[in-house]
A tleap script that builds the chain and sets N, CA, C and O, in Angstrom:
source leaprc.protein.ff14SB
mol = sequence {
  NMET LEU SER GLU LEU CYS HIE GLU LEU ARG
  ASN TYR PHE GLU THR ASP LYS TYR PHE GLY
  ALA PHE LYS ILE GLU ASP ASN VAL ILE THR
  GLY ASP PHE ILE LEU GLN GLU GLY GLN TYR
  PHE ARG ILE VAL GLY SER VAL PHE ASN ASP
  GLY VAL TYR CYS TYR ASP ASP ASN LEU ASP
  LEU LYS ASP GLU GLU PHE GLY GLY ALA LEU
  TRP ALA MET ALA VAL PRO LEU GLU VAL ILE
  ALA LEU ALA SER GLU ILE GLU GLU TRP ASN
  ASN LEU TYR GLY GLY ALA ASP SER GLN ASN
  MET SER PRO PHE ASN SER GLU SER PHE GLY
  GLY TYR SER TYR SER LYS ASP GLY GLY GLY
  SER SER SER ASP GLY THR GLY THR TRP GLN
  LYS ALA PHE ALA SER ARG LEU ASN LYS TRP
  ARG LYS CILE
}
set mol.1.N position { -19.131 10.288 37.157 }
set mol.1.CA position { -19.411 9.742 38.634 }
set mol.1.C position { -18.482 9.099 39.238 }
set mol.1.O position { -18.316 9.232 40.450 }
set mol.2.N position { -17.747 8.318 38.508 }
set mol.2.CA position { -16.753 7.105 39.029 }
set mol.2.C position { -15.903 7.436 39.189 }
set mol.2.O position { -15.169 6.741 39.890 }
set mol.3.N position { -15.472 8.521 38.747 }
set mol.3.CA position { -13.592 9.438 39.225 }
set mol.3.C position { -13.505 10.172 41.093 }
set mol.3.O position { -12.789 10.108 42.092 }
set mol.4.N position { -14.813 10.851 40.589 }
set mol.4.CA position { -15.250 11.792 41.472 }
set mol.4.C position { -15.370 11.444 43.119 }
set mol.4.O position { -15.263 11.987 44.219 }
set mol.5.N position { -15.659 10.191 42.510 }
set mol.5.CA position { -16.059 8.596 43.999 }
set mol.5.C position { -14.873 7.696 44.068 }
set mol.5.O position { -14.872 6.786 44.897 }
set mol.6.N position { -13.541 7.932 43.010 }
set mol.6.CA position { -12.293 7.485 43.941 }
set mol.6.C position { -11.576 8.367 44.348 }
set mol.6.O position { -10.705 7.962 45.117 }
set mol.7.N position { -11.581 9.752 44.087 }
set mol.7.CA position { -10.974 10.845 44.392 }
set mol.7.C position { -11.184 10.852 45.964 }
set mol.7.O position { -10.326 10.840 46.846 }
set mol.8.N position { -12.585 10.876 46.070 }
set mol.8.CA position { -13.209 11.023 47.243 }
set mol.8.C position { -12.864 9.728 48.806 }
set mol.8.O position { -13.074 9.926 50.002 }
set mol.9.N position { -12.344 8.596 48.173 }
set mol.9.CA position { -12.177 7.538 48.008 }
set mol.9.C position { -10.942 7.390 48.411 }
set mol.9.O position { -10.631 6.765 49.425 }
set mol.10.N position { -9.935 8.111 47.433 }
set mol.10.CA position { -7.938 7.953 47.143 }
set mol.10.C position { -7.898 6.613 47.713 }
set mol.10.O position { -7.655 6.057 48.785 }
set mol.11.N position { -8.311 6.289 46.288 }
set mol.11.CA position { -8.622 5.155 45.800 }
set mol.11.C position { -9.205 4.922 44.766 }
set mol.11.O position { -10.346 5.241 44.430 }
set mol.12.N position { -8.046 4.070 43.961 }
set mol.12.CA position { -8.882 4.651 42.062 }
set mol.12.C position { -8.527 3.213 42.277 }
set mol.12.O position { -8.654 2.790 41.128 }
set mol.13.N position { -7.949 1.578 43.436 }
set mol.13.CA position { -7.907 0.097 42.706 }
set mol.13.C position { -7.507 0.306 41.647 }
set mol.13.O position { -8.245 0.270 40.663 }
set mol.14.N position { -5.555 0.720 41.556 }
set mol.14.CA position { -5.144 0.545 40.748 }
set mol.14.C position { -3.985 -0.814 40.431 }
set mol.14.O position { -3.237 -1.044 41.381 }
set mol.15.N position { -3.840 -1.509 39.455 }
set mol.15.CA position { -3.472 -2.663 39.438 }
set mol.15.C position { -1.982 -3.042 38.562 }
set mol.15.O position { -1.248 -4.030 38.601 }
set mol.16.N position { -1.932 -1.830 37.813 }
set mol.16.CA position { -0.694 -1.996 36.646 }
set mol.16.C position { -1.254 0.013 36.405 }
set mol.16.O position { -2.297 0.621 36.164 }
set mol.17.N position { 0.995 0.531 36.801 }
set mol.17.CA position { 0.644 2.263 36.184 }
set mol.17.C position { 1.527 2.016 35.559 }
set mol.17.O position { 2.595 1.426 35.721 }
set mol.18.N position { 0.648 2.891 34.197 }
set mol.18.CA position { 1.467 2.546 32.672 }
set mol.18.C position { 2.134 4.064 32.497 }
set mol.18.O position { 1.304 4.966 32.384 }
set mol.19.N position { 3.484 4.432 32.465 }
set mol.19.CA position { 3.782 5.736 32.289 }
set mol.19.C position { 4.671 5.794 31.014 }
set mol.19.O position { 5.415 4.880 30.658 }
set mol.20.N position { 4.494 7.042 30.338 }
set mol.20.CA position { 5.197 6.798 29.137 }
set mol.20.C position { 4.353 8.622 27.891 }
set mol.20.O position { 4.139 9.725 28.393 }
set mol.21.N position { 4.096 8.248 26.322 }
set mol.21.CA position { 4.091 9.372 25.227 }
set mol.21.C position { 2.445 8.342 24.842 }
set mol.21.O position { 2.653 7.219 24.383 }
set mol.22.N position { 1.189 8.696 25.009 }
set mol.22.CA position { 0.220 8.606 25.280 }
set mol.22.C position { -1.003 9.730 22.966 }
set mol.22.O position { -0.998 10.739 22.260 }
set mol.23.N position { -1.254 9.199 23.028 }
set mol.23.CA position { -1.685 9.634 21.939 }
set mol.23.C position { -3.465 9.244 22.539 }
set mol.23.O position { -3.421 8.613 23.595 }
set mol.24.N position { -4.632 9.464 22.137 }
set mol.24.CA position { -5.823 9.818 21.487 }
set mol.24.C position { -6.049 10.707 20.066 }
set mol.24.O position { -5.878 11.886 19.755 }
set mol.25.N position { -6.449 9.692 19.491 }
set mol.25.CA position { -6.666 10.345 17.924 }
set mol.25.C position { -8.475 9.306 18.011 }
set mol.25.O position { -8.622 8.184 18.495 }
set mol.26.N position { -9.432 10.083 17.448 }
set mol.26.CA position { -10.969 9.286 17.162 }
set mol.26.C position { -10.974 8.300 18.211 }
set mol.26.O position { -11.234 7.103 18.088 }
set mol.27.N position { -10.644 8.957 19.310 }
set mol.27.CA position { -11.181 8.144 20.317 }
set mol.27.C position { -10.357 6.872 20.714 }
set mol.27.O position { -10.971 6.047 21.390 }
set mol.28.N position { -9.009 6.583 20.380 }
set mol.28.CA position { -8.420 5.258 20.472 }
set mol.28.C position { -7.380 5.742 21.083 }
set mol.28.O position { -7.049 6.914 20.904 }
set mol.29.N position { -6.537 4.715 22.100 }
set mol.29.CA position { -5.589 5.366 23.257 }
set mol.29.C position { -4.382 4.874 22.320 }
set mol.29.O position { -5.097 3.974 21.881 }
set mol.30.N position { -3.175 4.679 21.630 }
set mol.30.CA position { -2.317 5.030 21.105 }
set mol.30.C position { -0.908 4.562 22.233 }
set mol.30.O position { -0.209 5.541 21.974 }
set mol.31.N position { 0.021 3.674 23.369 }
set mol.31.CA position { 1.027 3.819 23.991 }
set mol.31.C position { 1.391 2.195 24.411 }
set mol.31.O position { 1.194 1.106 23.871 }
set mol.32.N position { 1.831 2.512 25.281 }
set mol.32.CA position { 2.613 1.889 25.730 }
set mol.32.C position { 1.829 1.290 27.499 }
set mol.32.O position { 2.112 1.691 28.627 }
set mol.33.N position { 0.697 0.107 27.012 }
set mol.33.CA position { 0.125 -0.720 27.694 }
set mol.33.C position { -1.248 -1.593 27.766 }
set mol.33.O position { -2.118 -1.071 27.069 }
set mol.34.N position { -1.618 -2.623 28.332 }
set mol.34.CA position { -2.731 -3.341 28.684 }
set mol.34.C position { -3.700 -2.638 29.243 }
set mol.34.O position { -3.772 -1.679 30.012 }
set mol.35.N position { -4.723 -3.617 28.451 }
set mol.35.CA position { -6.111 -3.202 29.117 }
set mol.35.C position { -6.426 -4.274 28.598 }
set mol.35.O position { -5.823 -5.061 27.869 }
set mol.36.N position { -7.828 -4.236 29.206 }
set mol.36.CA position { -8.626 -5.770 28.694 }
set mol.36.C position { -9.936 -4.539 28.212 }
set mol.36.O position { -9.957 -3.321 28.391 }
set mol.37.N position { -11.461 -5.928 27.212 }
set mol.37.CA position { -12.763 -4.557 26.954 }
set mol.37.C position { -13.293 -4.769 28.601 }
set mol.37.O position { -13.251 -5.723 29.379 }
set mol.38.N position { -13.818 -3.331 28.694 }
set mol.38.CA position { -14.518 -3.156 29.570 }
set mol.38.C position { -13.498 -2.559 30.896 }
set mol.38.O position { -14.144 -1.689 31.481 }
set mol.39.N position { -12.311 -2.727 31.454 }
set mol.39.CA position { -11.951 -2.001 32.543 }
set mol.39.C position { -11.946 -0.730 31.989 }
set mol.39.O position { -12.087 0.033 31.033 }
set mol.40.N position { -11.607 -1.038 33.594 }
set mol.40.CA position { -11.286 0.131 33.759 }
set mol.40.C position { -10.426 0.892 33.652 }
set mol.40.O position { -9.525 0.122 33.984 }
set mol.41.N position { -9.670 2.284 33.354 }
set mol.41.CA position { -7.963 2.859 33.452 }
set mol.41.C position { -8.577 4.035 34.414 }
set mol.41.O position { -9.717 4.022 34.880 }
set mol.42.N position { -7.478 5.172 34.640 }
set mol.42.CA position { -7.815 6.445 34.768 }
set mol.42.C position { -6.250 7.419 33.513 }
set mol.42.O position { -5.188 6.997 33.055 }
set mol.43.N position { -6.586 8.053 33.476 }
set mol.43.CA position { -6.248 8.999 32.258 }
set mol.43.C position { -5.098 9.481 33.706 }
set mol.43.O position { -5.812 9.464 34.709 }
set mol.44.N position { -3.834 9.826 34.047 }
set mol.44.CA position { -3.668 11.162 35.008 }
set mol.44.C position { -2.224 12.151 33.591 }
set mol.44.O position { -1.436 11.337 33.107 }
set mol.45.N position { -2.111 12.990 33.316 }
set mol.45.CA position { -1.225 14.389 32.837 }
set mol.45.C position { -1.806 14.765 31.602 }
set mol.45.O position { -1.256 15.548 30.828 }
set mol.46.N position { -2.713 14.323 31.431 }
set mol.46.CA position { -2.771 15.139 30.505 }
set mol.46.C position { -3.470 16.221 30.579 }
set mol.46.O position { -3.939 16.486 31.686 }
set mol.47.N position { -3.820 17.415 29.117 }
set mol.47.CA position { -4.945 18.627 29.242 }
set mol.47.C position { -6.749 17.852 29.247 }
set mol.47.O position { -7.275 17.858 30.360 }
set mol.48.N position { -7.277 17.473 28.522 }
set mol.48.CA position { -8.149 17.802 28.707 }
set mol.48.C position { -8.746 16.305 28.232 }
set mol.48.O position { -9.380 16.257 27.178 }
set mol.49.N position { -8.492 14.812 29.195 }
set mol.49.CA position { -9.342 13.771 29.769 }
set mol.49.C position { -9.096 13.454 31.363 }
set mol.49.O position { -9.893 13.021 32.195 }
set mol.50.N position { -8.015 13.740 31.467 }
set mol.50.CA position { -7.715 13.456 33.221 }
set mol.50.C position { -8.796 12.288 32.959 }
set mol.50.O position { -9.424 12.229 31.902 }
set mol.51.N position { -9.007 11.106 34.307 }
set mol.51.CA position { -9.978 11.560 34.908 }
set mol.51.C position { -10.115 8.637 34.956 }
set mol.51.O position { -9.386 7.649 34.866 }
set mol.52.N position { -11.408 8.988 35.130 }
set mol.52.CA position { -11.927 7.480 34.987 }
set mol.52.C position { -12.449 7.363 33.669 }
set mol.52.O position { -12.892 8.362 33.102 }
set mol.53.N position { -12.442 6.104 33.055 }
set mol.53.CA position { -12.893 5.686 32.143 }
set mol.53.C position { -13.641 3.868 32.122 }
set mol.53.O position { -13.791 3.141 33.104 }
set mol.54.N position { -13.881 3.653 31.115 }
set mol.54.CA position { -14.122 2.059 30.535 }
set mol.54.C position { -13.209 1.566 29.314 }
set mol.54.O position { -13.900 1.948 28.370 }
set mol.55.N position { -12.329 1.088 28.871 }
set mol.55.CA position { -12.014 0.917 27.713 }
set mol.55.C position { -13.501 -0.321 26.667 }
set mol.55.O position { -13.716 -1.532 26.603 }
set mol.56.N position { -14.026 0.712 26.173 }
set mol.56.CA position { -14.912 -0.356 25.217 }
set mol.56.C position { -14.844 1.367 24.224 }
set mol.56.O position { -13.995 2.256 24.164 }
set mol.57.N position { -16.382 1.143 23.502 }
set mol.57.CA position { -16.457 0.703 22.143 }
set mol.57.C position { -17.004 2.433 22.339 }
set mol.57.O position { -17.194 3.048 21.290 }
set mol.58.N position { -17.268 3.246 23.801 }
set mol.58.CA position { -18.552 4.093 24.069 }
set mol.58.C position { -17.063 5.049 25.639 }
set mol.58.O position { -17.200 5.388 26.814 }
set mol.59.N position { -15.779 5.085 24.556 }
set mol.59.CA position { -15.160 5.851 25.046 }
set mol.59.C position { -15.558 8.086 23.890 }
set mol.59.O position { -15.921 8.443 22.769 }
set mol.60.N position { -15.088 8.865 25.396 }
set mol.60.CA position { -15.525 9.400 24.811 }
set mol.60.C position { -14.522 11.242 24.836 }
set mol.60.O position { -14.936 12.385 25.033 }
set mol.61.N position { -13.199 10.710 24.545 }
set mol.61.CA position { -11.672 11.435 24.641 }
set mol.61.C position { -11.462 12.272 22.999 }
set mol.61.O position { -11.589 11.964 21.814 }
set mol.62.N position { -11.020 13.630 23.902 }
set mol.62.CA position { -10.161 14.727 22.401 }
set mol.62.C position { -9.500 14.120 22.864 }
set mol.62.O position { -9.224 13.439 23.852 }
set mol.63.N position { -8.910 14.892 20.832 }
set mol.63.CA position { -8.224 13.519 20.304 }
set mol.63.C position { -6.918 14.260 21.141 }
set mol.63.O position { -7.283 15.364 21.543 }
set mol.64.N position { -5.541 13.964 21.501 }
set mol.64.CA position { -5.193 14.535 21.521 }
set mol.64.C position { -3.308 13.989 22.301 }
set mol.64.O position { -3.444 12.791 22.552 }
set mol.65.N position { -2.415 14.249 22.541 }
set mol.65.CA position { -1.204 13.882 22.624 }
set mol.65.C position { -0.110 14.909 23.998 }
set mol.65.O position { 0.149 16.111 24.049 }
set mol.66.N position { 0.285 13.745 24.931 }
set mol.66.CA position { 0.767 13.939 26.614 }
set mol.66.C position { 1.644 12.911 26.718 }
set mol.66.O position { 2.112 11.931 26.138 }
set mol.67.N position { 1.662 13.526 27.656 }
set mol.67.CA position { 2.981 12.488 28.242 }
set mol.67.C position { 2.485 12.108 29.718 }
set mol.67.O position { 2.525 13.059 30.498 }
set mol.68.N position { 2.189 11.327 30.058 }
set mol.68.CA position { 1.640 11.103 32.113 }
set mol.68.C position { 1.706 9.566 32.003 }
set mol.68.O position { 2.676 8.987 31.514 }
set mol.69.N position { 0.662 8.969 32.467 }
set mol.69.CA position { -0.072 8.322 32.729 }
set mol.69.C position { -1.181 7.387 32.125 }
set mol.69.O position { -1.958 7.564 31.187 }
set mol.70.N position { -1.009 6.437 32.899 }
set mol.70.CA position { -2.484 5.273 32.232 }
set mol.70.C position { -2.520 4.489 33.751 }
set mol.70.O position { -1.441 4.143 34.232 }
set mol.71.N position { -3.530 4.273 34.343 }
set mol.71.CA position { -3.883 3.300 35.102 }
set mol.71.C position { -4.947 2.298 34.826 }
set mol.71.O position { -6.178 2.303 34.839 }
set mol.72.N position { -3.795 1.245 34.515 }
set mol.72.CA position { -5.625 0.219 34.744 }
set mol.72.C position { -5.762 0.173 36.759 }
set mol.72.O position { -4.940 0.421 37.640 }
set mol.73.N position { -6.802 -0.143 36.778 }
set mol.73.CA position { -7.810 -0.082 37.841 }
set mol.73.C position { -8.938 -1.530 37.584 }
set mol.73.O position { -9.436 -1.920 36.528 }
set mol.74.N position { -9.082 -2.098 39.005 }
set mol.74.CA position { -9.511 -3.354 38.723 }
set mol.74.C position { -10.509 -2.661 39.703 }
set mol.74.O position { -9.738 -2.486 40.646 }
set mol.75.N position { -12.076 -1.988 40.246 }
set mol.75.CA position { -12.689 -1.440 40.160 }
set mol.75.C position { -13.779 -2.405 40.830 }
set mol.75.O position { -14.473 -3.040 40.037 }
set mol.76.N position { -13.968 -2.554 41.951 }
set mol.76.CA position { -15.382 -3.966 42.450 }
set mol.76.C position { -16.341 -3.706 41.969 }
set mol.76.O position { -16.405 -2.531 41.609 }
set mol.77.N position { -17.772 -4.715 41.645 }
set mol.77.CA position { -18.756 -4.056 40.928 }
set mol.77.C position { -19.831 -3.564 41.890 }
set mol.77.O position { -20.953 -3.089 41.708 }
set mol.78.N position { -19.090 -3.845 43.001 }
set mol.78.CA position { -20.266 -3.036 44.380 }
set mol.78.C position { -19.626 -1.642 44.060 }
set mol.78.O position { -20.617 -0.982 44.372 }
set mol.79.N position { -19.062 -1.063 43.821 }
set mol.79.CA position { -18.395 0.395 44.026 }
set mol.79.C position { -18.675 0.883 42.483 }
set mol.79.O position { -17.833 1.534 41.866 }
set mol.80.N position { -19.205 0.725 42.248 }
set mol.80.CA position { -19.749 0.037 40.866 }
set mol.80.C position { -20.579 0.837 40.643 }
set mol.80.O position { -20.573 1.945 40.106 }
set mol.81.N position { -21.809 -0.197 41.386 }
set mol.81.CA position { -23.112 0.034 41.549 }
set mol.81.C position { -23.528 1.331 42.267 }
set mol.81.O position { -24.600 1.931 42.191 }
set mol.82.N position { -22.178 1.687 43.142 }
set mol.82.CA position { -22.176 2.352 44.325 }
set mol.82.C position { -22.671 4.054 44.157 }
set mol.82.O position { -23.358 4.846 44.802 }
set mol.83.N position { -21.466 4.069 42.242 }
set mol.83.CA position { -21.329 5.358 41.822 }
set mol.83.C position { -22.884 5.443 40.980 }
set mol.83.O position { -22.972 6.524 40.398 }
set mol.84.N position { -23.728 4.837 40.848 }
set mol.84.CA position { -24.611 4.595 39.937 }
set mol.84.C position { -25.250 5.421 41.419 }
set mol.84.O position { -25.400 6.637 41.536 }
set mol.85.N position { -25.520 4.490 42.335 }
set mol.85.CA position { -26.502 5.067 43.243 }
set mol.85.C position { -26.098 6.470 43.751 }
set mol.85.O position { -26.976 7.291 44.019 }
set mol.86.N position { -24.642 6.793 43.904 }
set mol.86.CA position { -25.356 8.181 43.725 }
set mol.86.C position { -24.638 8.888 43.201 }
set mol.86.O position { -23.728 9.489 43.772 }
set mol.87.N position { -24.912 8.957 41.988 }
set mol.87.CA position { -25.381 10.111 40.874 }
set mol.87.C position { -26.547 9.612 40.443 }
set mol.87.O position { -26.696 10.158 39.349 }
set mol.88.N position { -27.525 8.864 40.642 }
set mol.88.CA position { -29.072 8.775 41.543 }
set mol.88.C position { -29.463 9.642 42.123 }
set mol.88.O position { -30.430 10.194 41.599 }
set mol.89.N position { -28.956 10.239 43.490 }
set mol.89.CA position { -29.018 10.310 44.454 }
set mol.89.C position { -29.096 12.339 43.739 }
set mol.89.O position { -29.920 13.227 43.522 }
set mol.90.N position { -27.939 12.130 43.674 }
set mol.90.CA position { -27.437 13.532 43.312 }
set mol.90.C position { -28.121 14.743 42.427 }
set mol.90.O position { -28.014 15.961 42.568 }
set mol.91.N position { -29.319 13.492 40.867 }
set mol.91.CA position { -30.182 13.865 40.107 }
set mol.91.C position { -31.552 14.329 41.429 }
set mol.91.O position { -32.386 15.227 41.320 }
set mol.92.N position { -31.395 13.513 42.410 }
set mol.92.CA position { -33.509 14.333 43.142 }
set mol.92.C position { -32.519 14.539 43.866 }
set mol.92.O position { -32.954 13.932 44.844 }
set mol.93.N position { -31.164 15.036 44.315 }
set mol.93.CA position { -30.700 15.946 45.251 }
set mol.93.C position { -29.715 16.832 45.836 }
set mol.93.O position { -29.429 17.259 46.955 }
set mol.94.N position { -29.261 16.955 44.507 }
set mol.94.CA position { -28.381 17.634 44.832 }
set mol.94.C position { -27.887 18.832 44.488 }
set mol.94.O position { -27.014 19.566 44.951 }
set mol.95.N position { -28.815 18.888 43.347 }
set mol.95.CA position { -28.464 19.902 42.267 }
set mol.95.C position { -29.458 21.887 43.138 }
set mol.95.O position { -30.066 22.178 44.168 }
set mol.96.N position { -29.112 22.449 42.161 }
set mol.96.CA position { -29.057 23.749 42.895 }
set mol.96.C position { -30.636 24.246 43.390 }
set mol.96.O position { -30.482 25.182 44.175 }
set mol.97.N position { -31.679 24.027 43.255 }
set mol.97.CA position { -33.175 23.594 43.233 }
set mol.97.C position { -33.540 22.583 44.597 }
set mol.97.O position { -34.737 22.653 44.876 }
set mol.98.N position { -32.958 21.902 45.261 }
set mol.98.CA position { -32.717 21.191 45.821 }
set mol.98.C position { -32.898 21.453 47.412 }
set mol.98.O position { -31.947 21.933 48.029 }
set mol.99.N position { -33.877 21.202 47.954 }
set mol.99.CA position { -33.314 21.626 49.551 }
set mol.99.C position { -31.930 21.210 50.030 }
set mol.99.O position { -31.011 21.781 50.618 }
set mol.100.N position { -32.067 20.432 49.723 }
set mol.100.CA position { -30.169 19.339 50.570 }
set mol.100.C position { -29.306 20.944 50.107 }
set mol.100.O position { -28.785 21.514 51.066 }
set mol.101.N position { -29.228 21.308 49.380 }
set mol.101.CA position { -28.541 22.615 48.705 }
set mol.101.C position { -28.884 23.917 48.863 }
set mol.101.O position { -28.082 24.716 48.379 }
set mol.102.N position { -30.235 24.545 49.619 }
set mol.102.CA position { -30.175 25.232 50.513 }
set mol.102.C position { -29.100 25.396 52.097 }
set mol.102.O position { -28.643 24.470 52.766 }
set mol.103.N position { -28.961 26.742 52.307 }
set mol.103.CA position { -27.972 26.736 53.338 }
set mol.103.C position { -29.118 26.901 54.729 }
set mol.103.O position { -29.004 27.678 55.678 }
set mol.104.N position { -29.850 26.233 54.558 }
set mol.104.CA position { -30.634 26.766 55.534 }
set mol.104.C position { -31.476 25.004 56.246 }
set mol.104.O position { -31.523 24.026 55.501 }
set mol.105.N position { -32.059 24.938 57.772 }
set mol.105.CA position { -31.476 23.619 58.343 }
set mol.105.C position { -32.948 23.976 58.594 }
set mol.105.O position { -33.461 23.228 59.427 }
set mol.106.N position { -33.859 25.026 58.041 }
set mol.106.CA position { -35.509 25.192 57.957 }
set mol.106.C position { -35.421 26.455 58.085 }
set mol.106.O position { -34.623 27.166 58.695 }
set mol.107.N position { -36.600 26.740 57.250 }
set mol.107.CA position { -37.223 27.854 56.545 }
set mol.107.C position { -38.647 27.574 56.881 }
set mol.107.O position { -39.180 26.522 57.234 }
set mol.108.N position { -39.332 29.236 56.612 }
set mol.108.CA position { -40.829 29.802 57.454 }
set mol.108.C position { -41.343 30.560 56.424 }
set mol.108.O position { -40.319 31.156 56.087 }
set mol.109.N position { -42.644 31.155 55.319 }
set mol.109.CA position { -42.571 32.350 55.244 }
set mol.109.C position { -43.805 32.383 55.181 }
set mol.109.O position { -44.173 31.301 55.638 }
set mol.110.N position { -44.980 33.179 54.789 }
set mol.110.CA position { -46.195 33.075 54.452 }
set mol.110.C position { -46.755 31.675 54.432 }
set mol.110.O position { -47.217 31.302 53.353 }
set mol.111.N position { -46.797 30.646 55.690 }
set mol.111.CA position { -47.392 30.188 55.829 }
set mol.111.C position { -46.678 28.692 55.279 }
set mol.111.O position { -47.150 27.562 55.405 }
set mol.112.N position { -45.587 29.036 54.733 }
set mol.112.CA position { -44.983 27.358 53.958 }
set mol.112.C position { -44.056 27.506 55.435 }
set mol.112.O position { -43.948 28.220 56.432 }
set mol.113.N position { -43.515 26.343 54.820 }
set mol.113.CA position { -42.182 25.925 55.705 }
set mol.113.C position { -41.784 24.324 56.125 }
set mol.113.O position { -42.608 23.744 56.833 }
set mol.114.N position { -40.689 23.665 55.765 }
set mol.114.CA position { -39.977 23.399 55.799 }
set mol.114.C position { -38.923 23.027 57.008 }
set mol.114.O position { -38.834 23.756 57.997 }
set mol.115.N position { -38.009 21.650 56.826 }
set mol.115.CA position { -36.910 21.108 58.378 }
set mol.115.C position { -37.078 20.174 57.232 }
set mol.115.O position { -38.033 19.631 56.675 }
set mol.116.N position { -35.303 20.200 57.041 }
set mol.116.CA position { -34.442 19.705 56.524 }
set mol.116.C position { -34.839 17.874 57.403 }
set mol.116.O position { -35.422 17.870 58.487 }
set mol.117.N position { -34.623 17.185 57.055 }
set mol.117.CA position { -34.179 15.700 57.875 }
set mol.117.C position { -33.625 14.823 58.562 }
set mol.117.O position { -34.132 13.846 59.112 }
set mol.118.N position { -31.668 15.457 58.516 }
set mol.118.CA position { -30.760 15.280 58.495 }
set mol.118.C position { -30.517 14.160 57.354 }
set mol.118.O position { -29.324 14.001 57.096 }
set mol.119.N position { -31.197 13.550 56.800 }
set mol.119.CA position { -30.654 12.312 55.521 }
set mol.119.C position { -29.568 13.215 54.595 }
set mol.119.O position { -29.707 14.174 53.835 }
set mol.120.N position { -28.968 12.798 54.833 }
set mol.120.CA position { -27.325 13.241 53.970 }
set mol.120.C position { -27.071 14.677 54.038 }
set mol.120.O position { -26.065 15.033 53.424 }
set mol.121.N position { -27.888 15.797 54.770 }
set mol.121.CA position { -27.157 16.463 55.661 }
set mol.121.C position { -26.542 16.780 57.054 }
set mol.121.O position { -26.873 16.233 58.106 }
set mol.122.N position { -25.590 17.751 56.902 }
set mol.122.CA position { -24.463 17.825 57.765 }
set mol.122.C position { -25.545 19.455 59.340 }
set mol.122.O position { -26.327 20.213 58.766 }
set mol.123.N position { -25.450 19.599 60.369 }
set mol.123.CA position { -25.715 20.285 61.244 }
set mol.123.C position { -26.085 21.757 61.154 }
set mol.123.O position { -26.818 22.448 61.861 }
set mol.124.N position { -24.875 22.215 59.351 }
set mol.124.CA position { -24.716 22.824 59.030 }
set mol.124.C position { -25.480 23.283 58.117 }
set mol.124.O position { -25.277 24.391 57.620 }
set mol.125.N position { -26.886 22.180 57.604 }
set mol.125.CA position { -27.247 22.360 56.644 }
set mol.125.C position { -26.945 21.856 55.029 }
set mol.125.O position { -27.408 21.550 53.930 }
set mol.126.N position { -26.070 22.000 55.665 }
set mol.126.CA position { -25.221 21.701 53.884 }
set mol.126.C position { -25.274 19.002 53.687 }
set mol.126.O position { -24.879 17.965 54.218 }
set mol.127.N position { -26.210 19.660 52.351 }
set mol.127.CA position { -26.577 17.868 52.509 }
set mol.127.C position { -25.382 17.319 51.113 }
set mol.127.O position { -25.480 17.190 49.892 }
set mol.128.N position { -24.738 17.200 51.724 }
set mol.128.CA position { -24.283 16.449 50.238 }
set mol.128.C position { -23.805 14.546 49.889 }
set mol.128.O position { -23.783 13.828 50.888 }
set mol.129.N position { -23.592 14.134 49.028 }
set mol.129.CA position { -24.207 12.508 48.582 }
set mol.129.C position { -22.480 12.372 49.081 }
set mol.129.O position { -22.107 11.221 48.855 }
set mol.130.N position { -21.563 13.078 49.577 }
set mol.130.CA position { -20.493 11.476 51.013 }
set mol.130.C position { -21.213 11.834 51.552 }
set mol.130.O position { -22.085 11.057 51.163 }
set mol.131.N position { -21.980 12.805 52.633 }
set mol.131.CA position { -22.828 12.960 54.025 }
set mol.131.C position { -23.775 11.614 53.958 }
set mol.131.O position { -23.728 10.708 54.790 }
set mol.132.N position { -24.866 11.665 52.520 }
set mol.132.CA position { -25.454 10.534 53.036 }
set mol.132.C position { -25.219 9.049 52.603 }
set mol.132.O position { -25.986 8.123 52.866 }
set mol.133.N position { -24.148 8.962 51.960 }
set mol.133.CA position { -23.138 8.160 51.700 }
set mol.133.C position { -22.148 7.643 52.278 }
set mol.133.O position { -21.375 6.957 51.608 }
set mol.134.N position { -21.913 7.857 53.756 }
set mol.134.CA position { -20.847 8.269 54.204 }
set mol.134.C position { -20.288 6.277 54.546 }
set mol.134.O position { -19.287 5.659 54.182 }
set mol.135.N position { -21.569 5.832 55.420 }
set mol.135.CA position { -21.116 4.608 56.013 }
set mol.135.C position { -21.331 3.921 54.670 }
set mol.135.O position { -20.248 4.498 54.576 }
set mol.136.N position { -21.645 3.208 53.395 }
set mol.136.CA position { -20.408 2.480 53.113 }
set mol.136.C position { -19.126 3.244 52.361 }
set mol.136.O position { -18.072 2.625 52.211 }
set mol.137.N position { -19.233 4.270 52.015 }
set mol.137.CA position { -18.516 4.574 51.749 }
set mol.137.C position { -16.955 4.308 52.251 }
set mol.137.O position { -16.005 3.891 51.588 }
set mol.138.N position { -17.007 4.635 53.446 }
set mol.138.CA position { -16.016 4.303 54.829 }
set mol.138.C position { -15.153 2.861 54.454 }
set mol.138.O position { -13.932 2.945 54.581 }
set mol.139.N position { -15.952 1.003 53.814 }
set mol.139.CA position { -14.985 -0.073 53.536 }
set mol.139.C position { -13.672 0.953 52.325 }
set mol.139.O position { -12.457 1.076 52.480 }
set mol.140.N position { -14.451 1.443 51.351 }
set mol.140.CA position { -12.749 1.411 50.158 }
set mol.140.C position { -12.537 2.803 50.746 }
set mol.140.O position { -11.963 3.634 50.042 }
set mol.141.N position { -12.901 3.100 51.839 }
set mol.141.CA position { -11.784 4.602 51.783 }
set mol.141.C position { -10.342 3.609 52.058 }
set mol.141.O position { -10.264 2.628 52.797 }
set mol.142.N position { -8.959 4.393 50.965 }
set mol.142.CA position { -7.816 4.792 51.767 }
set mol.142.C position { -7.273 6.163 52.536 }
set mol.142.O position { -7.597 7.299 52.192 }
set mol.143.N position { -6.302 5.812 53.745 }
set mol.143.CA position { -6.548 7.310 54.160 }
set mol.143.C position { -4.628 7.571 53.899 }
set mol.143.O position { -4.124 8.678 54.089 }
savepdb mol mol.pdb
quit
């Protein structure tokens, strides 16, 4: 979710960018870069692993060699917490069976009816985490 959030914000909180050849083997990245344990980083230019990761023992990367970039990041704790909240919101409201995913603002049939409350929904009836969290995202957004 953090990768998707940073993309939405157009802000990867990068502190350094390392360009060159990188090798990923058995969840170990080798190349010319400096990261601290627990630091977030972005892989760019990879076939299998583009995205944002935390530099720790829980990396889940596919083996490959690539020429690209590794961006060291300094993600604020508030943004990491927001990513967790958005993930929880998506689990509750972002699924295909969620009312937010329905193309309708309201429906009624056979004695059943519902109307969306507007929480995270736009006037066209589509609800997304981007809309639900818009006011909290703007603080971090780059234009």
